[in-house]
C-alpha positions as CSV (number, residue, x, y, z in Angstrom):
1,M,22.6,-6.3,-22.0
2,N,23.4,-4.0,-25.0
3,K,25.8,-1.1,-24.9
4,R,23.0,1.4,-24.3
5,E,21.6,-0.5,-21.4
6,E,25.0,-1.0,-19.9
7,S,25.8,2.7,-20.2
8,K,22.5,3.6,-18.5
9,R,23.2,1.1,-15.7
10,R,26.6,2.6,-15.1
11,T,25.3,6.2,-15.1
12,R,22.6,5.2,-12.6
13,A,25.2,3.6,-10.4
14,A,27.5,6.7,-10.6
15,V,24.6,9.0,-9.7
16,L,23.8,6.8,-6.6
17,E,27.5,6.7,-5.5
18,A,27.8,10.5,-5.9
19,A,24.5,11.1,-4.1
20,R,25.6,9.0,-1.1
21,A,28.9,11.0,-0.9
22,V,27.1,14.4,-1.2
23,I,24.4,13.5,1.3
24,R,27.0,12.3,3.8
25,E,29.0,15.5,3.3
26,K,26.2,18.1,3.3
27,G,23.3,16.2,4.9
28,F,20.1,15.3,3.1
29,G,18.4,18.7,3.7
30,A,21.2,20.6,2.1
31,A,22.0,18.3,-0.8
32,T,20.6,19.2,-4.2
33,A,20.3,17.4,-7.6
34,R,22.8,19.9,-8.9
35,D,25.3,18.9,-6.3
36,V,24.8,15.2,-7.2
37,A,25.1,15.9,-10.9
38,A,28.4,17.8,-10.4
39,A,29.8,15.0,-8.3
40,A,28.8,12.3,-10.8
41,G,30.0,14.3,-13.8
42,V,26.6,14.4,-15.5
43,A,23.9,16.9,-16.4
44,V,21.3,17.7,-13.8
45,G,18.7,16.4,-16.2
46,T,20.4,13.0,-16.2
47,V,19.9,12.8,-12.5
48,F,16.1,13.4,-13.0
49,V,16.0,10.8,-15.7
50,H,16.9,8.1,-13.2
51,F,15.3,9.7,-10.1
52,P,12.4,12.1,-10.4
53,T,13.0,13.6,-6.9
54,M,15.8,13.7,-4.3
55,A,13.4,11.8,-2.1
56,A,13.2,9.0,-4.6
57,L,17.0,9.0,-4.9
58,A,17.4,8.8,-1.1
59,E,14.8,6.0,-0.9
60,T,16.8,4.0,-3.5
61,L,20.1,4.5,-1.6
62,V,18.5,3.2,1.6
63,D,16.8,0.3,-0.3
64,E,20.1,-0.9,-1.7
65,T,21.5,-1.2,1.9
66,V,18.3,-2.9,3.1
67,E,18.4,-5.3,0.1
68,K,22.0,-6.4,1.0
69,A,20.9,-6.9,4.6
70,L,17.9,-9.0,3.7
71,T,20.0,-11.1,1.3
72,E,22.6,-11.6,4.0
73,A,19.9,-12.7,6.4
74,G,18.5,-15.2,3.9
75,V,15.1,-13.3,3.5
76,I,16.0,-12.8,-0.2
77,P,17.4,-16.0,-1.7
78,S,20.9,-16.0,-3.1
79,A,23.6,-18.4,-4.1
80,D,25.5,-17.5,-0.9
81,A,22.5,-18.0,1.4
82,P,23.2,-18.5,5.1
83,P,22.9,-22.0,6.7
84,D,19.5,-23.4,7.3
85,N,18.0,-21.9,10.5
86,T,14.9,-24.1,10.9
87,G,16.2,-25.3,14.2
88,I,16.1,-21.8,15.7
89,A,13.0,-20.6,17.4
90,V,10.7,-18.3,15.5
91,V,11.2,-15.4,17.8
92,E,15.0,-15.7,17.5
93,R,14.7,-15.8,13.7
94,L,12.7,-12.6,13.7
95,V,15.0,-10.9,16.2
96,G,18.0,-12.0,14.2
97,V,16.7,-10.6,10.9
98,S,15.7,-7.4,12.7
99,A,19.2,-7.0,14.1
100,V,20.7,-7.2,10.6
101,L,18.2,-4.6,9.4
102,F,18.9,-2.3,12.4
103,D,22.6,-2.5,11.5
104,A,21.7,-1.6,7.9
105,Y,19.8,1.5,8.9
106,D,22.4,2.5,11.4
107,A,25.0,2.6,8.6
108,D,23.6,6.0,7.6
109,P,21.2,7.1,10.3
110,E,20.4,10.6,9.1
111,L,19.5,9.4,5.6
112,S,17.5,6.5,7.1
113,R,15.5,8.8,9.4
114,Q,14.7,11.0,6.4
115,V,13.6,8.1,4.2
116,L,11.6,6.4,6.9
117,A,9.8,9.6,7.8
118,G,9.0,10.2,4.1
119,S,7.9,6.7,3.4
120,L,5.3,6.4,6.1
121,F,2.6,7.8,3.9
122,Q,4.2,9.0,0.7
123,H,5.5,6.2,-1.5
124,G,4.0,4.6,-4.6
125,P,3.0,0.9,-4.6
126,E,5.9,0.1,-7.0
127,G,8.5,2.2,-5.1
128,P,11.5,0.4,-3.7
129,S,10.4,0.6,-0.1
130,A,7.0,-0.9,-0.9
131,V,8.5,-3.7,-3.0
132,R,11.0,-4.5,-0.2
133,L,8.3,-4.4,2.5
134,H,6.2,-6.9,0.4
135,T,9.2,-9.3,0.3
136,F,9.8,-8.9,4.0
137,R,6.1,-9.3,4.9
138,Q,5.9,-12.6,2.9
139,W,9.0,-14.0,4.7
140,V,7.8,-13.0,8.2
141,A,4.3,-14.4,7.5
142,G,5.9,-17.7,6.3
143,Q,8.0,-17.9,9.5
144,L,4.9,-17.3,11.7
145,A,2.8,-19.8,9.7
146,A,5.5,-22.4,10.3
147,G,5.7,-21.7,14.0
148,R,2.0,-22.0,14.3
149,S,1.9,-25.3,12.5
150,T,4.4,-26.8,15.0
151,G,2.7,-25.3,18.0
152,E,5.7,-23.1,18.8
153,I,3.6,-20.0,18.8
154,G,-0.1,-19.4,19.5
155,D,-2.9,-20.0,17.0
156,L,-2.5,-16.6,15.3
157,D,-3.4,-15.5,11.8
158,P,0.1,-15.0,10.2
159,E,-1.0,-11.8,8.4
160,E,-2.5,-10.3,11.5
161,A,0.6,-11.4,13.6
162,F,2.8,-9.7,11.0
163,L,1.1,-6.4,11.7
164,G,1.9,-6.8,15.4
165,F,5.5,-7.8,14.7
166,F,6.0,-4.9,12.3
167,A,4.6,-2.4,14.7
168,L,7.1,-3.6,17.4
169,Y,10.0,-3.8,14.8
170,F,9.4,-0.3,13.5
171,G,9.0,1.3,16.9
172,V,12.2,-0.3,18.1
173,L,14.0,0.8,14.9
174,V,12.9,4.4,15.3
175,A,13.9,4.4,19.0
176,G,17.4,3.2,18.0
177,L,17.7,5.8,15.3
178,R,16.7,8.5,17.8
179,G,19.4,7.3,20.2
180,Q,16.8,6.2,22.8
181,L,17.8,2.5,22.7
182,D,21.2,1.0,22.1
183,R,21.5,-2.3,20.2
184,P,21.3,-4.6,23.2
185,A,18.2,-2.8,24.5
186,Q,16.6,-2.8,21.0
187,L,17.0,-6.6,20.8
188,R,16.0,-7.3,24.4
189,T,12.8,-5.2,24.0
190,L,11.9,-6.8,20.7
191,R,12.5,-10.3,22.0
192,S,10.5,-9.9,25.1
193,S,7.6,-8.1,23.4
194,L,7.5,-10.7,20.5
195,T,7.5,-13.6,23.0
196,R,4.4,-12.2,24.7
197,L,2.7,-11.1,21.4
198,L,3.1,-14.5,19.8
199,G,2.6,-16.6,22.8
200,A,5.9,-18.3,22.0
201,R,7.0,-21.4,24.0
202,G,10.5,-22.6,24.6
203,G,13.8,-21.4,23.1
204,E,15.6,-23.4,20.4
205,R,13.6,-26.3,19.0
206,R,15.2,-29.7,19.4
């Protein structure tokens, strides 16, 4: 990485750090690019060089947290990957990863609510949310395919089963961010619904 690229990377990181602080202080609705630029010590134009809109900036902030969560859960490979979990039932693997993601979104619930609401229909195919969802979808589909091959879950198409899983996951996530379900209730609801959806049999595989 040359000096120019390193300087650009540091400026981007400073803008993100400043944005997180400003949004936590003022709330996403009140925060402006000018506020972020002042906190980061850069020109307003510099903020827009890296993030064309405040929505894109917020999406990137949430995506950084989600990326860390998925790496921690082993969905994104890393040198510090968690221990192999192939002996754990498919439903429990999906619930476990969901729990890590719920924690990630709960780290900044207001920002998460704003980004999730905005990303339902308004994100580009190459945006961070779309890229992260693709990675998550591939991992979940792989888990479902493995469970089907061993007879642990029903004879379901992994891609179709992913849609059912994601609908449950997203609904439970939103209910948690709204304060309608606490964490134990979120996981209990997701576990029981997934067990029925997937036709799962047994608990831990021996």
